[in-house]
C-alpha positions as CSV (number, residue, x, y, z in Angstrom):
1,M,125.6,81.1,84.6
2,S,129.2,79.9,84.7
3,D,129.3,80.6,88.5
4,L,126.3,78.3,89.0
5,T,127.7,75.6,86.9
6,R,131.2,75.7,88.6
7,A,129.6,75.8,92.1
8,T,127.4,72.7,91.2
9,E,130.4,70.9,89.9
10,N,132.4,71.5,93.0
11,E,129.6,70.5,95.3
12,F,129.2,67.3,93.5
13,A,133.1,66.7,93.2
14,F,132.6,63.7,95.5
15,L,131.2,61.7,92.5
16,A,134.8,61.5,91.0
17,E,135.9,60.1,94.4
18,I,133.4,57.3,94.1
19,G,134.4,56.5,90.5
20,L,132.2,58.8,88.5
21,P,134.2,61.6,87.1
22,I,132.8,64.5,85.2
23,V,132.7,63.7,81.5
24,E,130.7,66.7,80.2
25,R,129.7,70.0,81.1
26,R,127.3,72.1,79.0
27,E,125.7,75.6,79.4
28,F,123.0,76.7,77.4
29,A,120.9,80.0,76.8
30,P,122.4,82.0,79.8
31,E,120.3,85.1,78.8
32,S,116.9,83.2,79.2
33,Y,115.1,82.1,82.3
34,R,114.9,78.8,80.5
35,G,118.7,78.6,80.3
36,G,120.9,76.6,82.5
37,F,123.5,73.9,82.5
38,E,123.9,70.2,82.4
39,L,126.7,68.2,84.0
40,T,127.2,64.4,83.3
41,F,129.3,62.2,85.4
42,G,130.1,58.7,84.6
43,A,132.2,55.7,84.1
44,S,131.8,51.9,83.2
45,G,128.5,52.6,81.4
46,K,126.9,54.4,84.4
47,R,125.8,58.0,84.2
48,V,124.7,60.7,86.8
49,T,123.2,63.8,85.1
50,I,122.6,67.1,87.0
51,L,120.3,69.3,84.9
52,Y,119.5,73.0,85.9
53,S,117.0,74.5,83.6
54,D,113.8,76.7,83.8
55,Y,115.0,77.2,87.3
56,E,114.4,73.3,88.0
57,F,117.1,71.3,89.6
58,D,117.2,67.6,88.5
59,V,119.6,64.8,89.4
60,R,119.3,61.4,87.6
61,A,121.2,58.3,87.8
62,D,121.1,56.1,84.6
63,G,117.8,58.1,83.8
64,N,116.1,57.4,87.1
65,E,115.1,60.4,89.0
66,I,117.0,60.9,92.3
67,F,115.8,64.5,92.9
68,G,113.5,66.4,90.6
69,A,109.8,67.5,90.0
70,S,108.2,64.3,91.5
71,K,111.0,63.4,94.0
72,H,112.5,66.1,96.2
73,D,112.7,64.8,99.8
74,S,113.3,67.4,102.4
75,F,112.5,70.2,99.9
76,A,109.2,71.9,99.1
77,G,110.0,71.4,95.4
78,N,112.7,71.4,92.9
79,M,112.6,74.9,91.6
80,F,115.5,77.4,92.7
81,S,116.0,80.8,91.3
82,R,119.6,81.6,90.2
83,E,120.2,83.7,93.3
84,H,119.2,80.8,95.6
85,L,120.8,77.8,93.9
86,I,124.3,78.2,95.3
87,P,123.1,78.6,98.9
88,A,121.0,75.5,98.4
89,L,123.7,73.4,96.9
90,P,125.0,71.9,100.2
91,K,121.5,70.8,101.3
92,L,120.8,69.5,97.8
93,R,124.1,67.4,97.9
94,A,123.2,66.0,101.4
95,A,119.7,65.1,100.1
96,V,120.9,63.1,97.2
97,E,124.4,61.9,98.2
98,P,123.4,58.5,99.8
99,A,121.4,57.6,96.8
100,L,124.4,58.6,94.4
101,R,126.9,56.6,96.6
102,S,124.5,53.5,96.6
103,F,124.2,53.9,92.9
104,A,128.1,54.0,92.4
105,A,128.5,51.1,94.7
106,A,126.1,49.0,92.7
107,A,128.0,50.0,89.5
108,T,131.2,48.1,90.5
């Protein structure tokens, strides 16, 4: 699980460059398929949360879904096995980066 967490944190490191540094990282139940991680980026009262649990990848900005079960532009869904998450991260970043950059710009 730590490799998935680290790879996701590295792929979304651009958030720090736009004023939303990582403020919390948490891994849970790595032995279970329900296990995963949560990364929280934020500053000035704004928060971006990336949650991977039950094989589902979810990105939220102040609680609003950017990528998830009901919003997954250019993807057939938001489920990724542990083996397929790391290869999918560049495409996931590309799918959500414009919205996250707009969110960060509105935060200033």
